[in-house]
C-alpha positions as CSV (number, residue, x, y, z in Angstrom):
1,X,143.3,92.6,136.1
2,X,143.9,96.5,136.5
3,X,143.7,98.1,139.8
4,X,140.7,100.0,139.1
5,X,137.2,98.0,138.9
6,X,133.9,99.0,137.8
7,X,130.8,97.9,139.7
8,X,127.7,98.1,137.0
9,X,123.9,97.3,137.6
10,X,121.2,97.1,135.3
11,X,117.9,96.8,137.5
12,X,114.8,96.3,136.1
13,X,111.2,95.4,136.7
14,X,111.6,91.8,136.0
15,X,115.4,90.9,136.6
16,X,118.9,92.5,137.8
17,X,122.0,92.1,135.9
18,X,125.4,92.9,138.1
19,X,128.8,93.0,136.6
20,X,132.3,93.8,137.7
21,X,134.5,95.1,135.2
22,X,138.1,96.3,135.0
23,X,139.3,99.7,133.4
24,X,140.7,97.4,130.4
25,X,137.3,96.1,129.8
26,X,138.0,92.8,131.1
27,X,135.0,90.9,132.5
28,X,135.5,89.9,136.0
29,X,131.7,88.3,136.8
30,X,128.5,88.7,135.5
31,X,125.2,87.7,137.7
32,X,121.7,87.9,137.2
33,X,119.1,88.0,140.1
34,X,115.3,89.1,140.4
35,X,113.8,92.7,140.0
36,X,115.8,95.4,142.5
37,X,113.0,98.1,141.1
38,X,112.9,100.4,144.6
39,X,109.4,101.4,143.1
40,X,108.2,97.6,143.6
41,X,110.6,96.7,146.6
42,X,111.3,99.8,148.5
43,X,114.9,101.3,149.4
44,X,115.4,98.5,151.7
45,X,114.3,95.7,149.2
46,X,116.0,97.1,146.7
47,X,119.4,97.3,148.6
48,X,119.3,93.5,149.8
49,X,118.8,92.3,146.1
50,X,121.9,94.4,145.3
51,X,123.9,93.4,147.9
52,X,123.1,89.9,147.4
53,X,124.2,89.9,143.8
54,X,127.4,91.8,144.9
55,X,128.2,89.1,147.3
56,X,127.7,86.4,144.5
57,X,129.7,88.5,142.2
58,X,132.7,89.1,144.0
59,X,132.9,85.6,145.1
60,X,132.8,84.7,141.2
61,X,135.6,87.0,140.5
62,X,137.5,85.8,143.2
63,X,138.4,89.0,144.4
64,X,139.7,89.8,148.2
65,X,138.1,93.1,149.3
66,X,139.5,95.1,152.1
67,X,137.4,98.2,151.7
68,X,135.4,99.3,148.8
69,X,135.0,96.7,146.1
70,X,135.1,99.1,143.4
71,X,136.3,102.7,142.3
72,X,133.4,103.3,140.4
73,X,129.5,102.3,140.6
74,X,127.0,102.8,138.0
75,X,123.9,101.9,139.2
76,X,120.9,101.9,136.5
77,X,117.5,101.3,137.8
78,X,114.2,101.0,136.9
79,X,111.7,102.9,139.6
80,X,114.3,105.5,140.0
81,X,112.3,108.7,138.5
82,X,113.0,111.6,139.9
83,X,116.4,113.3,141.1
84,X,115.1,112.9,145.0
85,X,114.9,109.1,144.4
86,X,118.1,109.1,142.9
87,X,119.7,110.7,145.8
88,X,117.7,108.9,148.1
89,X,119.5,105.8,147.1
90,X,122.6,107.1,146.0
91,X,123.1,108.2,150.1
92,X,122.0,104.9,150.9
93,X,124.5,102.9,149.1
94,X,127.4,105.6,150.1
95,X,126.9,104.0,153.6
96,X,128.2,100.6,152.6
97,X,131.6,99.5,151.1
98,X,130.7,99.1,147.5
99,X,132.6,101.7,145.5
100,X,134.5,105.0,146.0
101,X,132.5,107.0,143.5
102,X,128.6,106.0,143.2
103,X,126.2,107.4,140.5
104,X,122.6,106.2,140.7
105,X,120.7,106.7,137.3
106,X,117.4,105.6,135.6
107,X,117.9,102.5,133.7
108,X,117.1,104.4,130.5
109,X,120.9,105.9,130.5
110,X,122.0,102.6,130.1
111,X,120.0,102.0,127.2
112,X,121.4,105.1,125.3
113,X,125.0,104.2,126.7
114,X,124.8,100.8,125.1
115,X,123.3,101.9,122.0
116,X,126.1,104.9,121.0
117,X,129.6,105.7,121.5
118,X,128.6,109.5,120.9
119,X,127.2,109.8,124.9
120,X,124.3,111.6,123.4
121,X,120.6,111.1,121.4
122,X,117.1,109.4,122.5
123,X,116.6,106.4,124.1
124,X,113.3,104.6,124.3
125,X,112.7,101.8,126.6
126,X,109.9,99.1,126.7
127,X,110.6,96.5,129.1
128,X,107.6,95.8,131.8
129,X,106.7,99.5,131.2
130,X,108.1,102.3,128.7
131,X,110.1,104.9,129.4
132,X,112.4,107.5,127.3
133,X,115.4,109.8,127.9
134,X,117.1,112.4,125.6
135,X,120.8,113.8,126.2
136,X,121.7,116.6,124.0
137,X,125.6,117.0,122.8
138,X,126.1,120.1,125.5
139,X,124.5,117.5,128.4
140,X,121.0,118.9,128.8
141,X,118.4,116.3,129.5
142,X,115.0,115.3,128.6
143,X,113.2,113.2,130.8
144,X,109.6,111.6,131.7
145,X,108.3,110.3,135.3
146,X,107.0,107.5,133.5
147,X,104.7,106.5,136.4
148,X,102.4,104.9,134.4
149,X,98.9,105.9,133.9
150,X,99.1,108.7,136.7
151,X,101.9,110.4,134.2
152,X,100.0,109.5,130.9
153,X,101.8,106.6,129.8
154,X,100.9,103.8,127.9
155,X,103.2,100.9,126.8
156,X,105.4,98.4,127.6
157,X,104.9,94.6,128.2
158,X,102.4,95.0,131.2
159,X,100.3,97.3,128.8
160,X,100.2,95.4,125.5
161,X,99.9,92.3,127.7
162,X,96.7,93.5,129.6
163,X,95.4,95.0,126.1
164,X,95.2,91.5,124.7
165,X,93.6,90.0,127.5
166,X,91.0,92.7,126.9
167,X,90.9,92.0,123.3
168,X,90.3,88.7,123.7
169,X,87.6,88.8,126.2
170,X,85.8,91.2,123.9
171,X,86.3,88.9,121.0
172,X,84.7,86.2,122.7
173,X,81.6,87.9,124.3
174,X,80.8,90.0,121.3
175,X,81.8,93.3,122.0
176,X,84.7,93.7,120.1
177,X,85.8,92.2,116.7
178,X,86.9,88.7,116.5
179,X,90.5,88.2,116.9
180,X,93.1,85.2,117.2
181,X,93.6,86.5,120.5
182,X,90.6,85.0,121.4
183,X,92.1,81.6,121.4
184,X,95.9,82.6,121.6
185,X,95.9,84.4,124.9
186,X,94.1,81.8,127.1
187,X,96.0,79.1,125.5
188,X,99.3,80.6,126.9
189,X,98.3,79.9,130.4
190,X,96.7,76.2,129.2
191,X,93.5,77.4,129.1
192,X,91.0,76.8,126.7
193,X,88.6,80.4,127.0
194,X,89.2,84.3,127.8
195,X,86.3,83.7,130.8
196,X,88.2,81.0,132.3
197,X,91.5,83.4,132.0
198,X,89.5,85.9,133.6
199,X,88.3,83.9,136.7
200,X,91.8,82.3,137.4
201,X,92.9,86.0,137.3
202,X,90.1,87.4,139.4
203,X,90.7,84.6,142.1
204,X,94.3,84.7,142.0
205,X,95.2,81.6,140.4
206,X,97.4,83.4,137.7
207,X,99.1,86.3,138.9
208,X,97.8,89.5,136.6
209,X,101.5,90.6,136.3
210,X,101.8,87.6,134.1
211,X,100.0,89.3,131.3
212,X,103.9,90.8,130.6
213,X,104.4,87.5,128.9
214,X,101.8,88.0,126.2
215,X,103.6,91.0,124.6
216,X,105.4,89.0,121.9
217,X,102.5,86.7,121.3
218,X,100.9,90.0,120.1
219,X,104.0,91.3,118.0
220,X,103.7,87.8,116.4
221,X,99.6,87.8,116.0
222,X,100.1,91.6,114.3
223,X,101.4,90.3,111.4
224,X,98.0,88.7,110.3
225,X,95.4,89.8,113.0
226,X,93.9,93.0,112.8
227,X,93.2,93.3,116.4
228,X,97.0,92.6,117.4
229,X,98.1,95.0,114.8
230,X,96.0,97.8,116.4
231,X,97.5,97.1,119.5
232,X,101.1,97.3,118.0
233,X,100.2,100.4,116.2
234,X,99.3,102.2,119.5
235,X,102.5,101.2,120.9
236,X,104.3,102.5,117.9
237,X,102.8,106.0,118.5
238,X,103.7,105.9,122.1
239,X,107.1,105.4,121.2
240,X,107.0,108.0,118.5
241,X,105.3,110.5,120.9
242,X,107.9,110.0,123.7
243,X,110.9,110.3,121.0
244,X,109.6,113.3,119.2
245,X,108.9,115.2,122.9
246,X,112.5,114.8,123.8
247,X,113.7,115.5,120.5
248,X,111.8,119.0,120.3
249,X,112.6,119.8,124.1
250,X,116.4,119.5,123.3
251,X,116.1,121.2,119.8
252,X,117.7,118.3,118.0
253,X,115.2,117.7,115.2
254,X,117.4,119.2,112.7
255,X,120.2,117.3,114.0
256,X,121.8,113.8,112.7
257,X,120.5,112.2,115.9
258,X,120.0,108.8,117.0
259,X,116.7,107.2,118.7
260,X,118.0,104.0,120.1
261,X,115.3,101.3,120.9
262,X,115.5,99.0,124.0
263,X,114.0,96.9,126.6
264,X,112.4,93.4,126.1
265,X,109.9,94.5,123.1
266,X,112.3,96.8,121.2
267,X,115.5,95.5,121.6
268,X,114.8,92.8,119.0
269,X,112.2,94.3,117.3
270,X,111.5,93.2,113.5
271,X,112.7,95.2,110.8
272,X,109.0,96.1,109.9
273,X,108.5,97.7,113.2
274,X,111.7,99.5,113.3
275,X,110.5,100.7,109.7
276,X,107.4,102.0,111.0
277,X,109.1,104.2,113.8
278,X,111.6,105.3,111.2
279,X,108.9,106.5,109.0
280,X,106.7,108.3,111.7
281,X,110.1,110.2,113.2
282,X,110.8,111.4,109.7
283,X,108.0,113.9,110.0
284,X,109.8,115.2,113.0
285,X,113.3,115.6,111.7
286,X,115.1,114.9,108.1
287,X,118.3,113.2,110.3
288,X,116.7,111.0,112.7
289,X,118.3,107.2,112.5
290,X,116.4,104.8,114.3
291,X,118.0,101.4,115.4
292,X,117.9,98.7,118.3
293,X,120.7,99.1,120.7
294,X,124.1,97.8,120.0
295,X,124.4,95.8,123.4
296,X,122.3,94.7,126.3
297,X,121.5,97.3,129.1
298,X,124.0,96.1,131.4
299,X,126.7,96.8,129.0
300,X,125.7,100.5,129.2
301,X,125.8,100.8,132.7
302,X,129.6,99.0,132.6
303,X,130.6,101.5,129.6
304,X,129.3,104.6,132.1
305,X,131.6,103.3,134.6
306,X,134.7,103.2,132.0
307,X,133.6,106.6,130.8
308,X,134.2,107.7,134.4
309,X,137.5,106.4,134.5
310,X,138.6,107.7,130.9
311,X,139.4,104.4,129.9
312,X,140.7,103.8,126.2
313,X,138.5,102.9,123.3
314,X,140.2,99.5,123.1
315,X,138.6,98.8,126.6
316,X,135.4,100.0,125.4
317,X,135.1,97.7,122.5
318,X,136.6,94.8,124.9
319,X,134.0,95.1,127.4
320,X,131.2,95.2,124.5
321,X,132.3,91.9,123.0
322,X,133.3,89.9,126.5
323,X,130.2,91.4,128.5
324,X,127.9,91.5,125.5
325,X,128.7,87.6,124.9
326,X,128.3,86.8,128.7
327,X,124.7,88.2,128.7
328,X,123.8,86.5,125.7
329,X,125.1,83.0,127.3
330,X,123.6,83.9,130.5
331,X,119.8,84.5,128.6
332,X,120.2,81.1,127.1
333,X,121.1,79.2,130.3
334,X,117.8,80.8,132.4
335,X,115.8,80.5,129.0
336,X,117.0,76.5,129.6
337,X,115.9,76.5,132.7
């Protein structure tokens, strides 16, 4: 093990991955826990989640800590949307013996770094919500507040799922067109009708945030159902709009630029969805390439740490292989229960 260690965090609205790696790209430990977004948990709640995961990671790695755990910490978090929020969290972390150098950024930067070795381009993330970041070759940024409806946002698992619930209800009572979602949406929760589902959500038997679970169902139904397809078309238009604005703000329309897609809805997007986004963005510029990210977001956070240590290219590739594989195994373990 090298003497230098990177602490990397990908903290989302549904889960948090925390990894310790060394400057040669060797994975020391990877742990997963609940969401850590300070927007939902507050600053103290966010720090409590990260502290617990870091303790677990240090134990798993067999590290003996005397002082700071790491040389560099890259904390990439959902819910850190303004510079003041980044600074507030960074100041709070500096008071803890976590790392000598600490950087706090929005999690979209992890998606971008996970997807490319260039260090610039545009990344759109669709997890629970939707967000986008653009980075120019000269380091300029284009970002969005991404606070939901109050900043004009629609997209991500929550919005797609809620739209499916609404479409199912309107199909049942006749206000909207008939759709397979009328049966598939309540059946996901073990219920027979949209009305039963509405009552269950209304009285609190089913948490409304669980509509996020319906997003993949909508993507699947879109292949044969016009209403589900319309929801997906709206999602595509939002992804394209964010990417287009980021590209034009940074004057990258005519550059050979990559648009990276990440998050639970887009990272495993079907070829048809990618092609639709590609075709739509072709109207913005002739050399725009659209693809899903090469690696999970936690890999992007760790790569940013290696960048800060001026690590060798071989370390980057080793990290992608070791940490990417570990995330895949960890995901299977969580899925299995």
